[in-house]
C-alpha positions in Angstrom: 0.0 0.0 0.0 1.3 3.4 -0.9 0.9 6.7 1.1 -2.0 7.9 -1.1 -3.9 4.6 -0.7 -3.2 4.7 3.1 -4.7 8.2 3.3 -7.8 7.1 1.4 -8.3 4.1 3.6 -7.9 6.1 6.8 -10.3 8.8 5.5 -12.9 6.1 4.7 -12.4 4.4 8.1 -13.3 7.7 9.7 -16.1 8.2 7.3 -14.6 11.5 6.1 -15.1 13.0 2.7 -12.2 14.5 0.8 -13.8 17.9 1.4 -14.0 17.4 5.2 -10.4 16.2 5.3 -9.3 19.1 3.2 -10.9 21.5 5.7 -9.2 19.7 8.6 -5.8 20.0 6.9 -6.3 23.5 5.4 -5.7 22.3 1.9 -7.9 22.1 -1.2 -10.1 19.1 -1.9 -8.2 18.7 -5.2 -5.0 18.4 -3.1 -6.5 15.5 -1.1 -7.6 13.8 -4.4 -4.1 14.3 -5.9 -2.5 12.8 -2.7 -4.8 9.8 -2.7 -4.3 9.1 -6.4 -0.6 9.8 -6.0 -0.5 12.5 -8.7 1.1 14.6 -6.0 3.5 13.8 -3.2 2.2 14.5 0.2 4.2 17.4 1.8 6.0 16.7 5.1 3.8 19.1 7.0 0.6 17.4 5.7 2.0 14.0 6.5 2.7 15.1 10.0 -0.8 16.6 10.3 -2.3 13.3 9.0 -0.2 11.3 11.5 -1.4 13.5 14.4 -5.0 13.3 13.2 -5.2 9.6 12.6 -2.3 8.2 14.8 -2.2 5.1 12.7 0.9 2.8 12.7 0.3 1.6 9.2 0.1 5.1 7.8 3.4 5.9 9.6 5.0 2.8 8.1 3.8 3.7 4.6 5.2 7.3 4.9 8.5 6.0 6.2 8.7 3.4 3.5 7.8 5.8 0.7 9.9 8.7 1.8 13.0 6.6 2.3 12.9 5.0 -1.1 11.6 1.7 0.3 14.2 1.3 3.1 11.7 0.9 5.8 8.9 -1.5 6.7 5.7 -1.4 4.6 2.5 -2.9 5.9 2.2 -6.6 5.1 -1.0 -7.0 3.1 -0.5 -10.0 0.8 -2.8 -13.0 0.7 -0.5 -15.1 2.9 -0.5 -12.6 5.7 -2.5 -13.1 9.0 -2.4 -10.0 11.1 -4.4 -11.5 14.1 -2.6 -10.5 17.3 -1.7 -14.0 18.4 -0.4 -14.9 14.9 1.7 -11.8 14.8 3.1 -12.5 18.3 4.0 -16.1 17.3 5.6 -15.0 14.0 7.5 -12.2 15.8 9.0 -14.8 18.3 9.9 -17.1 15.4 11.6 -14.3 13.4 13.5 -13.1 16.6 14.7 -16.7 17.2 15.9 -17.0 13.6 17.6 -13.6 13.7 19.4 -14.4 17.0 20.6 -17.7 15.7 21.9 -16.1 12.5 23.6 -13.3 14.3 25.2 -15.6 16.7 26.6 -17.6 13.8 28.6 -14.7 12.3 32.2 -13.9 13.0 33.0 -10.2 13.3 36.5 -10.4 14.7 38.2 -10.1 11.3 38.4 -6.7 9.7 35.8 -6.3 6.8 38.4 -6.4 4.1 39.8 -9.7 5.3 36.6 -11.8 5.5 36.1 -14.7 3.1 33.3 -15.0 0.7 31.3 -17.5 2.8 31.6 -15.2 5.8 30.2 -12.4 3.7 27.3 -14.6 2.7 26.7 -15.4 6.4 26.7 -11.7 7.2 24.2 -11.0 4.4 21.9 -13.8 5.8 22.2 -12.3 9.3 21.1 -8.9 7.9 18.1 -10.5 6.1 17.1 -12.3 9.2 17.5 -9.1 11.3 15.3 -7.2 8.8 12.7 -10.0 9.0 12.7 -9.6 12.8 12.4 -5.8 12.4 9.4 -6.3 10.1 7.8 -8.7 12.5 8.4 -6.5 15.6 7.1 -3.4 13.8 3.9 -5.3 12.9 3.6 -6.6 16.5 3.8 -3.1 17.9 1.4 -1.8 15.3 -1.2 -4.5 15.9 -1.0 -4.1 19.7 -1.3 -0.3 19.4 -4.4 -0.6 17.2 -6.2 -3.4 19.0 -5.5 -2.3 22.6 -5.8 1.4 22.0 -2.2 2.5 22.6 -1.1 5.6 20.7 1.6 4.8 18.2 2.8 8.4 18.4 2.9 8.5 22.2 4.8 5.2 22.4 7.4 6.4 20.0 7.7 9.7 21.8 8.0 7.9 25.1 10.8 5.7 23.7 12.5 8.7 22.2 12.5 10.5 25.6 13.9 7.3 27.2 16.8 7.1 24.7 17.5 10.8 25.1 17.5 10.5 28.9 20.0 7.7 28.7 22.3 9.7 26.4 21.8 7.5 23.4 20.4 10.3 21.2 20.7 14.1 21.3 17.8 16.5 21.6 16.3 17.2 18.2 14.4 20.4 17.4 
């Protein structure tokens, strides 16, 4: 799902017309139509306003995926996906176990330019397994937030404050 389709889905879930949403965002109805049909890219300030309005994890994931050129998690929406909370939990644990096993199997003591080809393949597999775990964890958090009424935004802000208080990240404006 792309950002425009995500906006349309959120708008419909809230039973909002394009005109109503345009008033809420202080943009034209034509702009909403252009965003939904992906004739226009959603500006960052509008994306932020939509995130604050809807507080939807899957919208946040689509924006991050789209605006980073595909280098972040997109909502899993294929026919083989089961996003029931217990299935997502079980799949997350499975992916974490696989990632941990793969990461434990790599050797990082040699300098990168001295690793052998099979070690490079092991590292690549560890990266793929880690990405699988990130995807599963992201969906786990999204589903729990949606189904149990946690705010996606508040959870990320809380985590950000925790990291900042521990000195892991600097204050951002």
